[in-house]
C-alpha positions as CSV (number, residue, x, y, z in Angstrom):
1,M,20.4,-249.2,165.1
2,T,21.6,-248.5,168.6
3,P,24.3,-245.8,168.6
4,E,27.4,-246.2,170.7
5,V,29.7,-243.5,172.0
6,S,32.6,-243.2,169.7
7,P,36.0,-241.9,170.8
8,G,36.1,-239.7,167.7
9,Y,34.5,-236.8,169.6
10,A,37.1,-237.1,172.4
11,Y,39.9,-237.3,169.8
12,G,38.6,-234.1,168.2
13,Q,38.5,-232.3,171.5
14,L,42.0,-233.4,172.4
15,E,43.3,-232.2,169.0
16,R,41.5,-228.8,169.5
17,A,43.1,-228.4,172.9
18,L,46.6,-229.3,171.7
19,R,46.2,-226.9,168.7
20,T,45.3,-224.1,171.1
21,T,48.3,-225.0,173.4
22,A,50.7,-224.7,170.4
23,S,49.2,-221.6,168.8
24,T,48.4,-219.2,171.7
25,S,50.9,-216.7,173.2
26,D,48.6,-216.2,176.2
27,A,50.0,-218.1,179.2
28,A,46.6,-218.4,180.9
29,V,44.9,-219.7,177.8
30,R,47.8,-222.1,177.2
31,G,47.5,-223.4,180.8
32,R,43.7,-224.0,180.4
33,A,44.2,-225.7,177.1
34,R,46.9,-228.0,178.6
35,A,44.5,-228.9,181.4
36,K,41.7,-229.7,178.9
37,A,44.1,-231.8,176.9
38,G,45.0,-233.7,180.0
39,R,41.3,-234.4,180.8
40,W,40.7,-235.7,177.3
41,R,43.7,-237.9,177.5
42,E,42.2,-239.5,180.6
43,V,38.9,-240.0,178.8
44,L,40.5,-241.7,175.8
45,A,42.8,-243.9,178.0
46,G,39.8,-245.0,180.1
47,M,37.7,-245.8,177.0
48,A,40.6,-247.8,175.6
49,D,41.3,-249.9,178.7
50,G,37.7,-250.4,179.6
51,T,37.8,-248.5,182.9
52,L,35.3,-245.9,181.5
53,E,32.0,-246.8,180.1
54,I,30.8,-243.6,178.5
55,G,27.0,-243.6,178.1
56,S,26.4,-245.3,181.5
57,R,25.2,-243.5,184.6
58,T,28.0,-245.3,186.4
59,P,30.8,-244.7,183.8
60,V,33.7,-245.3,186.2
61,A,34.4,-248.9,187.1
62,D,33.6,-249.9,190.7
63,T,32.2,-246.5,191.5
64,P,28.6,-245.9,192.7
65,A,26.4,-243.5,190.8
66,W,26.3,-240.9,193.6
67,V,30.1,-240.1,193.5
68,T,30.7,-236.6,192.0
69,L,32.8,-237.1,188.9
70,E,34.9,-234.8,186.8
71,V,33.0,-234.5,183.6
72,A,34.5,-233.0,180.4
73,H,32.5,-231.2,177.7
74,G,29.8,-233.3,176.2
75,G,29.2,-235.4,179.3
76,F,32.4,-237.5,179.1
77,A,33.6,-238.7,182.5
78,T,37.4,-238.5,183.0
79,G,37.5,-241.1,185.8
80,R,38.5,-238.6,188.5
81,Y,36.5,-238.1,191.6
82,L,36.1,-234.4,192.3
83,A,35.9,-235.0,196.1
84,E,39.2,-237.0,196.0
85,V,41.5,-234.2,197.2
86,P,44.5,-234.4,199.5
87,P,43.9,-233.3,203.1
88,R,44.5,-229.6,203.6
89,P,46.9,-228.5,206.4
90,E,44.1,-227.0,208.5
91,E,42.2,-230.4,208.3
92,L,45.3,-232.3,209.5
93,A,45.9,-229.8,212.2
94,A,42.4,-230.3,213.6
95,A,42.8,-234.1,213.7
96,P,46.0,-235.2,215.6
97,G,47.5,-238.3,214.2
98,A,45.6,-238.2,210.9
99,A,48.1,-238.5,208.0
100,D,45.9,-239.3,205.1
101,R,42.3,-239.1,203.9
102,E,41.1,-242.4,205.4
103,R,42.5,-241.6,208.9
104,L,41.0,-238.1,208.7
105,N,37.6,-239.5,207.8
106,L,37.8,-242.1,210.6
107,W,38.9,-239.4,213.1
108,Y,35.6,-237.6,212.4
109,L,33.9,-240.8,213.8
110,T,35.6,-240.4,217.1
111,D,34.0,-238.5,220.0
112,T,36.3,-235.5,219.3
113,G,35.6,-235.6,215.6
114,L,31.8,-235.9,216.1
115,A,32.0,-232.9,218.5
116,A,33.8,-230.9,215.8
117,L,31.1,-231.7,213.3
118,R,28.4,-230.8,215.8
119,A,30.1,-227.5,216.5
120,A,30.3,-226.7,212.8
121,L,26.6,-227.5,212.3
122,A,25.6,-225.3,215.3
123,T,27.5,-222.3,214.1
124,E,27.1,-222.9,210.3
125,S,30.8,-222.4,210.0
126,Y,31.4,-224.8,207.1
127,R,31.3,-224.8,203.3
128,V,29.9,-227.7,201.2
129,E,31.9,-227.6,198.0
130,F,30.9,-231.0,196.8
131,P,27.8,-233.0,197.9
132,E,30.1,-235.6,199.6
133,D,31.2,-232.9,202.1
134,A,27.8,-233.3,203.8
135,A,28.0,-237.1,204.4
136,L,29.7,-237.2,207.8
137,P,27.9,-234.1,209.2
138,V,24.6,-235.9,208.4
139,L,25.9,-239.1,210.1
140,A,26.7,-237.0,213.2
141,W,23.2,-235.5,213.2
142,L,21.6,-238.9,212.9
143,L,23.6,-240.2,215.9
144,D,22.6,-237.2,217.9
145,H,18.9,-237.6,217.2
146,G,18.5,-241.2,218.0
147,H,18.8,-242.7,214.5
148,A,21.8,-244.9,215.1
149,E,20.7,-247.6,212.7
150,A,20.4,-245.2,209.9
151,A,23.8,-243.8,210.7
152,L,25.4,-247.3,210.7
153,D,23.7,-248.1,207.3
154,L,25.1,-244.8,205.9
155,L,28.6,-245.6,207.3
156,A,28.5,-249.0,205.7
157,E,27.8,-247.5,202.3
158,L,30.5,-244.9,202.7
159,R,33.2,-247.3,204.1
160,P,34.6,-248.5,200.7
161,L,35.5,-244.9,199.8
162,L,36.7,-243.5,203.1
163,H,40.2,-243.7,201.8
164,R,39.5,-241.6,198.7
165,L,36.7,-239.1,199.3
166,R,36.5,-236.0,201.5
167,L,33.4,-236.5,203.5
168,A,33.4,-233.5,205.8
169,P,33.0,-229.9,204.8
170,R,35.7,-227.2,204.8
171,P,35.7,-224.7,207.6
172,G,34.4,-221.2,207.1
173,A,31.0,-219.6,206.7
174,A,29.4,-220.4,203.3
175,P,28.5,-217.4,201.1
176,R,24.8,-217.4,200.9
177,P,22.5,-214.6,199.6
178,T,19.7,-213.6,201.9
179,G,16.0,-214.1,201.2
180,A,15.1,-214.1,197.6
181,L,18.3,-212.5,196.5
182,V,20.7,-214.3,194.1
183,R,24.1,-213.7,192.5
184,L,26.2,-215.3,189.9
185,S,29.5,-215.1,191.8
186,T,30.9,-213.9,195.1
187,V,32.8,-210.7,195.4
188,G,36.0,-212.6,196.0
189,E,35.6,-214.7,192.9
190,V,34.9,-211.6,190.8
191,R,37.9,-209.7,192.3
192,E,40.2,-212.7,191.4
193,N,38.9,-212.7,187.9
194,L,39.3,-209.0,187.5
195,R,42.9,-209.1,188.7
196,A,43.6,-211.9,186.3
197,V,42.8,-209.6,183.3
198,T,46.0,-209.0,181.3
199,T,46.9,-206.8,178.4
200,G,47.0,-208.7,175.1
201,P,50.4,-209.0,173.4
202,A,49.4,-206.9,170.4
203,I,48.0,-204.1,172.6
204,A,51.1,-204.2,174.9
205,A,53.4,-204.0,171.8
206,M,51.4,-201.1,170.4
207,L,51.5,-199.2,173.7
208,E,55.2,-199.8,174.1
209,T,55.9,-198.6,170.6
210,L,53.9,-195.4,171.2
211,R,55.3,-194.7,174.6
212,V,59.0,-195.8,174.2
213,W,60.1,-196.5,170.7
214,H,58.5,-193.7,168.8
215,P,60.1,-191.0,171.0
216,L,63.4,-192.7,170.7
217,F,63.0,-192.9,166.9
218,D,62.2,-189.2,166.7
219,R,65.4,-188.4,168.6
220,L,67.3,-190.7,166.3
221,V,65.9,-189.1,163.2
222,A,66.7,-185.6,164.6
223,L,70.3,-186.7,165.2
224,W,70.8,-187.8,161.6
225,A,68.9,-184.8,160.2
226,E,71.5,-182.5,161.8
227,T,74.1,-184.0,159.6
228,V,72.3,-183.3,156.4
229,E,73.6,-180.5,154.2
230,G,70.7,-178.6,152.6
231,E,67.1,-179.7,152.6
232,L,66.1,-182.9,154.3
233,P,65.7,-185.9,151.9
234,R,62.2,-186.6,150.6
235,L,60.6,-189.2,148.3
236,T,59.2,-188.0,145.0
237,A,58.1,-189.6,141.8
238,A,61.6,-189.2,140.6
239,G,63.1,-191.0,143.7
240,V,64.9,-189.5,146.7
241,T,65.6,-185.8,146.5
242,G,67.2,-183.3,148.9
243,G,70.5,-183.1,150.7
244,W,72.8,-185.9,151.9
245,P,73.5,-186.9,155.5
246,C,77.0,-187.2,157.0
247,R,78.1,-183.8,155.6
248,T,78.0,-181.7,158.7
249,W,78.7,-182.7,162.3
250,P,77.5,-180.4,165.1
251,Q,79.9,-179.9,168.0
252,D,77.8,-181.7,170.7
253,W,76.6,-184.4,168.2
254,A,78.9,-187.2,169.6
255,A,77.7,-186.5,173.2
256,R,74.1,-186.6,172.2
257,R,74.7,-189.8,170.2
258,A,76.2,-191.5,173.2
259,Q,73.3,-190.4,175.4
260,W,70.8,-191.8,172.8
261,L,72.6,-195.1,172.6
262,A,72.6,-195.4,176.4
263,D,68.9,-194.6,176.5
264,H,68.3,-197.2,173.8
265,A,70.2,-199.9,175.7
266,T,68.1,-199.1,178.8
267,A,64.8,-199.3,176.9
268,R,65.8,-202.5,175.2
269,A,66.5,-204.1,178.6
270,R,63.3,-203.0,180.1
271,H,60.8,-203.2,177.3
272,T,60.4,-206.4,175.2
273,A,56.8,-206.4,174.1
274,S,57.4,-204.7,170.7
275,T,59.8,-206.0,168.1
276,A,58.8,-203.8,165.1
277,H,61.8,-201.5,165.7
278,T,64.2,-204.4,165.4
279,H,63.3,-205.4,161.8
280,P,66.7,-205.3,160.0
281,K,65.3,-203.5,156.9
282,G,63.2,-201.0,158.9
283,N,64.1,-197.3,159.2
284,F,64.8,-197.6,162.9
285,A,67.2,-200.5,162.6
286,R,69.1,-198.9,159.6
287,L,69.6,-195.6,161.4
288,H,70.6,-197.4,164.6
289,R,73.2,-199.5,162.9
290,A,74.7,-196.5,161.2
291,L,74.8,-194.6,164.5
292,L,76.7,-197.4,166.1
293,A,79.4,-197.1,163.4
294,C,79.7,-193.3,163.6
295,E,81.3,-192.4,166.9
296,Y,82.6,-189.0,165.6
297,D,82.1,-189.0,161.8
298,S,81.1,-191.2,158.9
299,A,84.6,-192.6,158.2
300,A,83.5,-196.1,158.9
301,L,80.5,-195.9,156.6
302,T,80.5,-196.9,152.9
303,G,78.7,-194.9,150.3
304,R,76.0,-197.5,150.2
305,D,75.5,-197.1,154.0
306,V,75.1,-193.3,153.6
307,G,72.6,-193.9,150.8
308,W,70.5,-196.1,153.1
309,I,70.6,-193.4,155.8
310,R,69.4,-190.9,153.2
311,R,66.6,-193.2,152.1
312,A,65.5,-193.9,155.7
313,L,65.3,-190.2,156.4
314,A,63.4,-189.6,153.2
315,N,60.9,-192.3,154.2
316,T,60.1,-190.9,157.6
317,V,60.2,-187.2,156.6
318,T,57.9,-187.8,153.7
319,K,55.4,-189.9,155.7
320,H,55.4,-188.0,159.0
321,G,57.1,-184.7,158.5
322,E,60.4,-183.2,159.6
323,P,61.7,-183.5,163.2
324,G,60.0,-180.7,165.2
325,S,57.5,-179.9,162.5
326,E,53.8,-179.2,163.3
327,R,52.8,-182.2,161.2
328,R,55.0,-184.6,163.1
329,A,54.1,-183.0,166.5
330,A,50.4,-183.4,165.7
331,L,50.8,-187.1,164.9
332,R,52.8,-187.7,168.1
333,S,50.2,-185.8,170.1
334,V,47.4,-188.0,168.9
335,Q,49.5,-191.1,169.6
336,A,50.5,-189.9,173.0
337,A,46.8,-189.4,173.9
338,V,46.1,-193.0,172.8
339,A,49.1,-194.3,174.8
340,A,47.9,-192.4,177.9
341,R,44.6,-194.1,178.0
342,P,44.4,-196.8,180.7
343,T,44.4,-200.4,179.5
344,H,41.6,-202.8,180.2
345,A,43.9,-204.5,182.7
346,E,44.5,-201.3,184.5
347,L,40.8,-200.5,184.6
348,A,40.0,-204.1,185.8
349,A,42.5,-203.4,188.7
350,V,40.6,-200.2,189.5
351,L,37.3,-202.2,189.7
352,A,38.9,-204.9,191.8
353,G,40.1,-202.2,194.1
354,R,36.6,-200.9,194.6
355,L,35.4,-204.4,195.4
356,D,38.0,-204.7,198.2
357,A,35.7,-202.7,200.4
358,Y,33.2,-205.7,200.4
359,P,33.5,-209.1,202.1
360,G,34.9,-211.7,199.7
361,D,32.3,-214.4,200.5
362,G,29.3,-212.1,199.9
363,G,27.8,-210.1,197.1
364,L,27.4,-206.5,196.0
365,P,24.3,-204.9,197.5
366,S,24.0,-202.6,194.5
367,P,25.8,-202.0,191.2
368,D,26.9,-198.5,192.4
369,P,30.6,-199.5,192.7
370,L,30.6,-200.3,189.0
371,D,29.7,-196.8,187.9
372,G,32.3,-195.0,185.8
373,D,33.8,-195.1,182.3
374,F,34.6,-198.8,182.2
375,P,34.5,-201.1,179.2
376,P,31.2,-203.0,179.1
377,H,32.8,-206.4,179.2
378,L,34.6,-205.5,182.5
379,V,31.4,-204.1,184.0
380,A,29.6,-207.4,183.0
381,K,32.4,-209.4,184.6
382,A,32.1,-207.4,187.9
383,A,28.3,-207.3,187.8
384,R,28.3,-211.1,188.4
385,A,28.7,-210.3,192.1
386,V,25.6,-208.0,192.2
387,E,23.1,-209.5,194.7
388,A,19.5,-208.8,193.8
389,P,16.2,-210.4,193.0
390,V,16.5,-212.6,189.9
391,E,14.0,-210.4,188.0
392,E,16.4,-207.4,188.5
393,L,19.4,-209.3,187.3
394,V,17.6,-210.3,184.2
395,A,16.4,-206.7,183.6
396,R,20.0,-205.4,184.1
397,G,21.3,-207.9,181.5
398,I,23.4,-209.7,184.1
399,I,21.4,-212.9,183.5
400,T,21.5,-213.2,179.8
401,S,19.9,-216.6,179.0
402,G,17.9,-219.5,180.4
403,D,21.1,-221.4,181.1
404,V,22.4,-218.6,183.2
405,L,19.1,-218.3,185.0
406,A,19.3,-222.0,185.8
407,T,22.7,-221.5,187.5
408,V,21.2,-219.0,190.1
409,L,17.9,-220.7,190.6
410,P,19.3,-223.4,193.0
411,Q,20.1,-220.6,195.4
412,I,16.3,-220.1,195.8
413,T,15.3,-223.7,195.3
414,A,17.7,-224.9,198.0
415,Q,16.0,-222.8,200.6
416,L,12.6,-224.1,199.5
417,M,13.7,-227.7,199.6
418,A,15.2,-227.2,203.0
419,A,11.9,-225.8,204.3
420,N,10.7,-229.4,204.7
421,V,13.4,-230.1,207.3
422,E,12.3,-229.2,210.8
423,D,15.7,-228.9,212.4
424,E,17.2,-225.5,211.5
425,R,20.8,-226.7,211.6
426,L,20.1,-229.7,209.4
427,A,18.0,-227.5,207.0
428,A,21.0,-225.2,206.5
429,L,23.2,-228.3,205.7
430,Y,20.5,-229.6,203.4
431,A,20.3,-226.3,201.5
432,Q,24.1,-226.2,201.0
433,T,24.2,-229.8,199.8
434,Y,21.4,-229.2,197.3
435,A,23.3,-226.2,195.9
436,A,26.5,-228.2,195.6
437,F,24.6,-231.1,193.9
438,R,23.2,-228.8,191.3
439,R,26.7,-227.8,190.4
440,R,27.4,-231.3,189.2
441,R,27.9,-231.6,185.5
442,S,25.5,-234.0,183.6
443,L,26.8,-237.2,182.1
444,L,26.3,-238.4,178.6
445,L,23.7,-241.2,178.9
446,L,22.2,-243.8,176.6
447,D,19.2,-246.2,176.7
448,L,16.8,-243.8,178.5
449,Q,18.9,-243.7,181.7
450,H,18.4,-240.7,183.9
451,Q,20.9,-238.4,185.7
452,V,21.6,-239.1,189.3
453,R,18.9,-237.6,191.5
454,F,19.5,-235.6,194.7
455,E,17.7,-238.2,196.8
456,E,20.1,-240.9,195.5
457,L,22.9,-239.5,197.6
458,P,23.1,-242.0,200.6
459,W,23.2,-239.3,203.2
460,I,20.2,-237.5,201.7
461,R,18.3,-240.8,201.3
462,A,18.9,-241.4,205.0
463,L,17.1,-238.1,205.7
464,E,14.1,-238.6,203.4
465,P,12.0,-240.5,206.0
466,L,12.6,-237.6,208.4
467,R,11.5,-234.8,206.0
468,A,8.0,-233.3,206.3
469,R,6.0,-234.0,203.2
470,R,4.2,-230.7,202.7
471,P,4.0,-228.8,199.4
472,T,4.8,-225.1,199.8
473,A,3.0,-222.2,198.2
474,A,6.3,-220.5,197.9
475,A,7.6,-223.3,195.7
476,R,4.6,-223.0,193.3
477,Q,4.9,-219.2,193.3
478,T,8.7,-219.4,192.5
479,L,7.9,-222.0,189.8
480,T,5.3,-219.7,188.2
481,Q,7.5,-216.6,188.4
482,T,10.5,-218.4,187.0
483,V,8.5,-219.7,184.0
484,L,7.1,-216.3,183.3
485,L,10.5,-214.7,183.6
486,A,12.2,-217.2,181.3
487,L,9.4,-216.9,178.7
488,G,9.2,-213.1,178.9
489,S,13.0,-212.5,178.9
490,F,14.1,-215.1,176.3
491,P,11.0,-215.8,174.2
492,Q,13.0,-217.0,171.2
493,A,14.7,-219.8,173.1
494,I,13.4,-223.2,174.3
495,L,13.9,-223.9,178.0
496,P,17.4,-225.3,178.3
497,N,17.9,-228.7,180.0
498,T,19.5,-227.1,183.1
499,L,16.5,-225.0,183.6
500,V,14.0,-227.8,182.9
501,R,15.7,-229.9,185.6
502,E,15.4,-227.0,188.1
503,L,11.8,-226.4,187.2
504,G,11.2,-230.1,187.8
505,A,12.6,-229.9,191.3
506,L,10.4,-226.9,192.1
507,A,7.4,-228.7,190.7
508,K,8.1,-231.7,192.9
509,Q,8.4,-229.4,196.0
510,A,5.2,-227.7,195.1
511,D,3.4,-231.1,194.6
512,C,2.7,-230.0,191.1
513,P,3.5,-233.0,188.9
514,M,4.0,-232.3,185.2
515,P,5.8,-234.1,182.3
516,L,8.7,-231.7,181.7
517,L,11.0,-232.7,178.8
518,E,14.7,-232.2,178.1
519,E,16.1,-231.6,174.7
520,L,17.5,-234.8,173.3
521,A,20.9,-235.2,171.5
522,A,20.6,-236.4,168.0
523,D,23.9,-238.2,167.9
524,I,23.0,-240.6,170.7
525,F,19.2,-240.8,170.1
526,T,18.0,-244.4,170.1
527,G,14.6,-243.7,168.5
528,T,12.7,-244.3,171.8
529,F,10.7,-241.9,173.9
530,T,9.7,-242.4,177.5
531,A,6.0,-242.3,178.4
532,K,6.1,-238.7,179.6
533,W,6.6,-237.5,176.0
534,R,3.2,-239.0,175.1
535,T,1.6,-237.5,178.1
536,A,2.9,-234.1,177.2
537,A,1.7,-234.5,173.6
538,V,-1.8,-235.3,174.9
539,V,-1.8,-232.1,176.9
540,T,-0.5,-230.1,173.9
541,S,-3.3,-231.4,171.6
542,R,-5.9,-230.4,174.2
543,V,-4.4,-227.0,175.0
544,M,-3.6,-226.0,171.5
545,A,-6.7,-227.4,169.8
546,G,-8.1,-225.1,167.1
547,T,-5.2,-222.6,167.4
548,L,-2.8,-221.2,164.9
549,Y,-0.1,-223.5,166.3
550,A,-2.2,-226.6,165.7
551,R,-3.0,-225.6,162.1
552,Y,0.5,-224.6,161.3
553,Y,2.1,-227.8,162.6
554,D,-0.9,-230.1,161.8
555,L,-1.2,-231.4,165.4
556,P,-3.3,-234.5,165.9
557,A,-6.7,-233.5,167.3
558,A,-6.5,-236.3,169.9
559,W,-4.4,-239.3,170.9
560,P,-5.8,-242.8,171.3
561,A,-6.0,-244.2,174.7
562,P,-2.6,-245.7,175.8
563,P,-2.2,-249.5,176.0
564,R,-3.6,-251.0,179.2
565,P,-0.9,-251.8,181.7
566,R,0.2,-255.4,181.9
567,W,0.4,-256.9,185.3
568,G,-0.4,-253.5,186.8
569,L,2.8,-251.9,185.3
570,R,2.7,-248.8,183.2
571,P,4.8,-248.9,180.0
572,R,8.0,-247.1,180.4
573,T,8.2,-246.1,176.7
574,A,5.7,-244.6,174.2
575,A,5.9,-246.6,171.0
576,D,3.0,-244.9,169.3
577,F,4.4,-241.5,170.0
578,A,7.8,-242.5,168.5
579,A,6.0,-244.0,165.5
580,A,4.1,-240.7,165.0
581,C,7.3,-238.6,165.2
582,E,9.0,-240.9,162.6
583,A,6.1,-240.8,160.3
584,R,5.8,-237.0,160.4
585,A,9.6,-236.7,159.9
586,G,9.5,-239.2,157.0
587,K,12.5,-241.0,158.6
588,R,14.2,-243.7,156.6
589,G,17.3,-245.3,158.1
590,W,19.6,-244.2,160.9
591,S,21.7,-241.0,160.8
592,V,22.3,-238.1,163.1
593,A,20.4,-235.8,160.6
594,A,17.5,-238.2,160.5
595,N,17.4,-238.4,164.3
596,G,17.3,-234.6,164.3
597,T,14.1,-234.5,162.2
598,V,12.4,-237.0,164.6
599,I,13.5,-235.0,167.7
600,E,12.1,-231.8,166.1
601,Q,8.8,-233.5,165.5
602,S,8.7,-234.6,169.2
603,Q,9.3,-231.0,170.2
604,I,6.5,-229.8,167.9
605,L,4.0,-232.3,169.2
606,T,4.7,-231.2,172.8
607,T,5.5,-227.5,172.2
608,H,8.6,-228.6,174.2
609,N,7.1,-227.8,177.6
610,L,5.2,-224.6,176.8
611,A,1.7,-226.1,176.7
612,V,2.3,-228.2,179.7
613,L,3.5,-225.3,181.8
614,V,0.6,-223.0,180.6
615,E,-2.0,-225.7,181.4
616,T,-0.6,-226.9,184.8
617,L,0.3,-223.4,186.2
618,G,-2.9,-221.7,184.8
619,L,-1.0,-219.1,182.8
620,R,-3.5,-218.6,179.9
621,S,-4.8,-215.2,181.0
622,R,-1.2,-213.9,181.8
623,L,0.0,-215.2,178.5
624,R,-2.8,-213.6,176.5
625,S,-1.8,-210.1,177.7
626,A,1.9,-210.6,177.0
627,A,1.7,-212.8,173.8
628,P,1.7,-210.1,171.1
629,E,5.0,-208.6,172.5
630,L,6.6,-212.1,173.1
631,A,5.7,-213.2,169.5
632,G,7.1,-209.9,168.1
633,E,10.3,-210.3,170.0
634,G,10.7,-213.9,168.9
635,F,10.1,-213.0,165.2
636,A,12.5,-210.0,165.5
637,W,15.2,-212.3,166.8
638,V,14.7,-214.5,163.8
639,V,15.1,-211.6,161.4
640,R,18.3,-210.5,163.2
641,R,19.7,-214.1,163.0
642,L,18.9,-214.3,159.3
643,A,21.6,-211.6,158.7
644,V,24.3,-213.9,160.1
645,R,26.4,-215.4,157.4
646,T,28.7,-218.4,157.8
647,S,30.2,-220.9,155.4
648,N,30.7,-223.5,158.1
649,P,28.1,-226.3,157.5
650,Y,27.8,-227.2,161.1
651,A,27.3,-223.5,162.1
652,Q,24.8,-223.1,159.4
653,G,22.8,-226.1,160.7
654,Q,22.9,-224.8,164.2
655,L,21.8,-221.4,163.1
656,L,18.8,-222.8,161.1
657,K,17.8,-225.0,164.0
658,N,17.8,-222.0,166.4
659,I,15.8,-219.9,163.9
660,A,13.2,-222.7,163.6
661,Y,13.1,-222.9,167.4
662,A,12.4,-219.2,167.7
663,W,9.9,-219.3,164.8
664,R,8.0,-222.1,166.6
665,Q,8.1,-220.2,169.9
666,G,6.7,-217.2,168.1
667,I,3.9,-219.1,166.6
668,F,3.0,-220.6,170.0
669,F,2.7,-217.1,171.5
670,L,0.9,-215.8,168.4
671,S,-1.7,-218.6,169.0
672,F,-2.8,-216.7,172.2
673,C,-3.4,-213.5,170.2
674,S,-6.5,-212.2,168.3
675,E,-6.7,-212.7,164.5
676,E,-6.1,-209.0,164.1
677,Q,-2.9,-209.2,166.2
678,Q,-1.8,-212.2,164.2
679,R,-2.2,-210.4,160.9
680,A,-0.3,-207.4,162.3
681,A,2.6,-209.6,163.4
682,V,2.9,-211.2,160.0
683,A,2.8,-207.9,158.3
684,R,5.7,-206.6,160.4
685,V,7.8,-209.7,159.7
686,R,7.0,-209.4,156.0
687,E,8.1,-205.8,156.0
688,L,11.4,-206.7,157.8
689,V,12.2,-209.6,155.5
690,G,11.1,-208.3,152.1
691,P,9.6,-210.2,149.2
692,D,12.8,-211.5,147.7
693,H,14.5,-212.8,150.8
694,R,15.3,-216.5,151.1
695,F,13.0,-216.5,154.2
696,A,10.0,-215.1,152.3
697,P,8.4,-218.5,151.8
698,A,8.3,-219.1,155.5
699,V,6.6,-215.7,156.0
700,A,4.1,-216.5,153.2
701,G,3.4,-219.9,154.8
702,L,2.6,-218.3,158.1
703,A,0.4,-215.7,156.5
704,H,-1.5,-218.4,154.7
705,V,-2.2,-220.3,157.9
706,V,-3.2,-217.1,159.7
707,E,-5.9,-216.6,157.1
708,G,-7.2,-220.1,157.8
709,G,-5.3,-222.1,155.2
710,R,-3.4,-225.4,155.7
711,F,-0.2,-226.9,154.3
712,T,-0.1,-229.9,152.0
713,A,1.2,-233.1,153.4
714,E,4.7,-232.1,152.2
715,G,4.5,-228.7,154.0
716,F,3.8,-226.4,151.1
717,V,1.0,-224.0,150.3
718,A,-1.0,-225.4,147.4
719,G,-0.5,-223.2,144.3
720,G,1.6,-220.7,146.2
721,T,5.2,-220.1,147.3
722,G,4.7,-220.4,151.0
723,R,6.0,-223.4,153.0
724,R,6.3,-224.6,156.6
725,L,9.6,-223.9,158.3
726,L,11.4,-226.7,160.0
727,G,14.9,-226.6,161.3
728,C,16.2,-230.1,160.7
729,T,16.6,-231.8,157.3
730,T,18.5,-234.8,155.9
731,G,19.8,-232.8,153.0
732,P,20.5,-229.1,152.1
733,H,18.0,-226.8,153.8
734,W,16.0,-224.6,151.5
735,C,16.6,-221.5,153.7
736,R,20.4,-221.8,154.1
737,S,22.6,-218.8,153.3
738,E,25.3,-219.0,150.7
739,G,27.9,-218.0,153.3
């Protein structure tokens, strides 16, 4: 069965966005939710009228694959071109007579426009926000260097979209870290985010209550307490005891009443965050209403009204103490201390102020400006601007996952890619274009289609014949260091797709070909694998032969020779690999869950890139020294995740899948350890889990294999309780929690 992209997912996302819009009181959150809802409406409208073909690498009708599209969550194109933006005033000012995007793009083809592009290239005073921004500068460079035919071919390909796309960069120097330094955001971006921090409605209401309404309430209670004859009322088991209010009226009581009412009116006009004091049955509201009725005495009050005044006084005196008492003063002192603490929004403003001393388009040379008593989440937000080697950002916890690592890696890769361009000015443009291209969001694709590649951009394709074809030692070194960093810092996680794509770019630059694999989506999986999956499986069987991993997952000792190419063409798919995965998964029929079991087997047979990277980059010796620690960290992560409880079936499935990923990674690393180290690792996990835990069978299964045993065909230990851990099933998982 060939799956099709259903609009059901898009409808679900639209519903979620609309629900957020209706339920949130945060204006910023509501604005973002409305924007999301708008994007999903565009997706659904395009799917309905046929202008969007979700699942294709050209999902927008009459649009070439290289155009940068707006892509919603899950890879759904909305139909909008990101580079289709109205001309900015400074663009129009530089191009006399240009009133729209087409005329502006055509102006750049005049002598004056080409001169402006040359000047920008010479001074590097431009910013490539979208890859399309580099198109006309490349055309200008081609004309200047005697490649008129290539320039005309490029213009012919761009001509149908001159009226829609911005094809020249914005003015201004591009923020670019120096050397091997990287950052997640610029100082300016971080400053803007910090100044956007607001105090939540609940916190604002609490602080207003402590700072404004509690002091007013205490003055109100004191006013009414002065009218009580005898002891102040209190609550006892027998009811309200003590004196009655409205029996005695001090001489200046009316003046102080008027002053309180004036202060209350001012506070009500200025402070609207809290509404607790306005509840009609609350002590504050009852005493306030009574005060309004008593200008000089209680003549306007009924006996019931006076009774409610007495009850309100009894409530607050019993709970908090009499006005002016040590008990009440101690409570208000604690509350005043809480109210005096700066809010997160105020602290964020302080951090933003510190960053004002640094250029907005650069980074922080050190984290020193972030020192102080700031909440960790604000420090983490500000630390995104710290500029340092990638290893330092990982060590500081600024880069927290492989996905985040993948977002900064293009800053290094772009410079390595540009090293093959002889002309320094063109190399700088090339690097900026590559970085912009890597910011494109991936599309949801079916039928083994691949994402648009960098060299498919027409202006980059025009430069390919002019680039020097020389592998760089720096690219291989960066590739090796990045792999070791990812494995050492996040040993529990498979390499995410974003990082796999960046590693592929580095491998190509280093002339180090290897079959790197991305994680497949079960809901659009067609049951077919490309030939590189089989190639990776062959490498895995060879590298892992005789190891703990091979025994635990029952890897094939070898793969038969692939079918001979017909007419000199290598097969694009690997039918025997797909059949092996289905047989190992016991797949029967099509379902998302069944697809998941097949995909998991494909990852097992290939170690999902680990064996290929170790073999190709020669990492065996380095891995052996680090393997015990990496395996231990992976297993410890598994134990921590086992403590997570959820009743949501989807969340449970994701949790178990991630646990199985981490378990598999740990077993891979453990395969490079000695038998003694393997036994010690199992003993530590057994001690952490305990004999009666639902995960104990997985630990027993691993212990059995460490001692040389094997699982049955069904994945059990014969005559024992141990079993092989897999993450995907077509029914209830034996290791699921009860929520």
